[in-house]
Structure formats: structure tokens, C-alpha cells
N, C-alpha and C positions, 0 to 999 in steps of 0.2 A: 390316608394318605400320609407319609412321612413327611418329616424336613424336606422344603423345596430347596433345589441348588442354587439358593442367591444369597451373598451376606450383607445382611440387611444393615449392618454396623459401618459398609461402606460408606464415603459421602462423595465418591468420584467415580462411580456407575456409570458406564454410555447406556444413552437413551437405546442404541439396538442391541447391547445386548440387556437390556432391562426389559425391552418389548419380547426380544425373543423367551426368556423364562416366562414371562409372565403369557402371551400364547401359547405356549407345552403345556405349562399348568392348568390353566382355562380349558385347553382343548382338551386334556386326557382328564380331569376333574368333571368336567360337566358335561350332558348331552349336547348332540350338535343344535337342537335348539336353543337352548339356554348359552353354549357359547357364543353363537352367533349375533345372540342379544349384548350378550360383555362386550364383544367385538365390537358390534353397536357404535355403541358408549365410548368406546377409546377412540373409536372415531370423530365424535362428536365433542371430546374434550382434544383430542390432537388438533382438530381444526379451529376450537375455539381459544386455545391456548398457543395458536399457533407464532402470533407476534411476541409472546411475552416470555420472559427469563428469570429464573432465581436470580436472590442474591449473591450466588457465587459463581454465576455469566451460566448455568446449563441448562436448556432449553425446559422452560416450565411442565412439559409435559411428563417430567422423571415423574415430578411431585407425586401425582397421581396415581401413576403407576405402580411407585413403591409402597403407597399407601395402601394399594389393592393388594399388592404381593405379602405384605405383612401382616392385613387381616388373614391372610391365606396361611400365614405359617404360624401365627396365633391361635385360630380358630377356625380350625379345620372342619367347621358346620357349618362354614357360611354360604349363605345360599348366594342365587346368579343376583339377586334384585340386590341383596349389600353390596356385590361387588360393583354394582350396575352404580349404584349412590356412593362408592370409594373413589370409584373412577372422576365422576362427576359432582365431586363436593366440593368445590371449590369457583364452578361456572357460576353459579348464581352473583357470586361474589364479586367474582374478577373479569367477567366478561359478559359480552352480552345477550347471554342464554337470561331466555325468564321462563318462572316456574311453567306457566300452560306448554312449552315448547317441551319440557323435561314429561311434562304430563302426559301429553299425549304421544309419545313417541315411546315409554318408556313405563308408564302408570303412576297411579297418585301416589302408592304405597314408596316409590323409587325420589319421585316429586319431594314426597313429604320429606325423605330422608334429606334427600339432600336442602334443602330450607332449615330444616333442625340446626345441621351443621355452620347455617350462614350466618355470620353477625352483620348487624348495619354497620359500614365501614362507608367512610369517604375520607378523600387526598384532605380536606381541610382540618381535620381533628388534628385535637393536642394529641402528645403522646398518654396524661392521662385519660381522655377523652376515649382513647384508643383502650387502655385499660380498662376506660369501666365500663366496654360497650364488648369487653373481649369476655369479662366477668356475667356480666347479664345473660351473655351467650352460652356462657356453662355452667348458671344456674339451671338454664330450660335444658342441655344436652344430658347433668346428672341424674334430671327429673326425668328424663326418658329412656324408650326403652336399650337394652341392651343392643344393639342393633345400631343404634345412633351413639352410642358410648363409644363402641370399638371404633366405629370411624377415625370419631374424634381422636382419641385413644391413637391410636395408628397415624395423622393425623403428623398431631404432636411430636407423637416419638421422631417423625420425620424430619422432622421440623428441628429438631435438639439435634439429630446424626448431624446436619449438615451444618450447625453454627459453625464450628470447626474449619469448612472448607470457604467461608468467607473471607473476602481480602480486604485487608483493614485500610484500602481505597473504596471500597464502599458504604453511600451513607447506613448501610444496615449493619455493618461492623459495629459501630458505635451504640446500635438499639441492642445489643447481645445481654448487658446487663439485668436489660426493664425486660427481657423476653425470658430470662429465667428466673429471675423473682415470679412471671407468672407460671414457669414450667412448678418452681415450688408452691404454690400455693393452689394452684387450678391443675395443670395437668399430671403432678403427681399423685394428686386427692382422689383423681377422675378414674388412671390409670388401676390403683390399689382397690378398686371398688368395683374392676369391670371384668380386669384378665390377670392375673399375678405373674404371667411370665412376660408379659409388655412391660409392666412394671417395673420387674429386676433390671429387666432392660436398659428402661429409662434412667432407671434411679443411676445405674452403671455410667449412663452419661454426663447425668448431672453431675456427680460426683466427681468427673475426669476435667468438668467446668470449672466446678467449684475450685480443686485442688492445682489449676492450670494460672488460676488468675483471672477469669474471664466476667467472674462476678463484679470487678473491680478492673477498668480495660487499663489505669493508669501503671499497675504493676507489671505490665506487659507491653503497654503501646510504646 
């Protein structure tokens, strides 16, 4: 399959447009049985994230959908189970869904994919503790399978693309320098050993933030 008709560098895509491209691509690429499973995972993710927003104010569901689309663009051999894992990748960390629920609905391989990219997380952690937790998860991911690494690479890439759309009024805006430091030390090395095209895109995004002063917000604040 050639390039899908979706601009992954856009940080203001509408949920309806994103879902339209995702459903279209899934139905074209996969068998009816596998497409139904993928769209069932989308339904689960949509319900789980229904009251959540991203730092830029967009409905949270756009993030797992974009991660799935990136997988389809950067790895055309993506099987349905990996796409399901991408759609559910944040459910264990950010929603009430538990491992056994994913296991029962989509099987142990999908549940373990989601578990692999899930870091230990709570709101009481300091910034340093959050970075340390991300690093521990990074060590597990970088030693994991190609499937695990691709989900994480696409997750990180969508995050970095969307930093520029975070308003200064949101608390997340002040976290951008820390996030970019984590991009340099963890996300980029992971992408480099996983997928050269994804690494190139991520590096271009990172360079944009460095040149624009986002590593020191006092320069643009």
C-alpha cells in the first residue's frame, strides 16, 4: 500500500477527519474479520478516553488514532494486532481499563503490547520521578520486540508534533523543555534503531523546537 492520504505533520487535525482516514485505511488493508477487531478496539479506546483532553484541548481519542495511522504509514507490514495495541496503548496508564479486560477481548499478545508501553505513573510524582519512570519504561521498550518499539516511536512522534499546538495558558506548555530533553535522550535513539523514516520525521520536528527556542521557554515566553 502506498502512502495514506493523511498529513502526520499536522497538529490541528479534526477527530472526524482522522477517524475517516483511519476507518478507510483499515477497511481497505485488512480482512473484514480483522477490520472489525480493529474498529472494536477503536470503540473501546473512544469510550475509555471519552472525558479526556490533550494539552492542546483536542479530544484525547485523536492521539491513539494518529498513532495507528503513523504505524500504517511507516510500517506497511503492520498486522491487525499491532494496530489494536496502538489504539489501546494509553488505556492501562490513563483510564480505568485493566490488563485482563484487554486480554479477554483481544488476546494476550495485544494486552502484552499495551503493557509493555505503559509506564508506572501517578499524579503525585515529581518531574524527576516522572522522567525516571519514563527511562525505566524506555529500557524495557528498547529491549522489546519491533512491534513494541514501533508503537512507542509513533506515540512519541505524535506527542512531539503536537507540542507546538499547546497554548501557553496550559500547564503542559512549561513542561516542553523537559519533554524535549526526553526526546533527545530517549525517543530519538529509539526511533533510530526502529524505523529510519520515522526517525527522520522526529528529528525534523525536534530541530524545529530547538531552533524556535522551545528548549528555553524564556526566549519565547
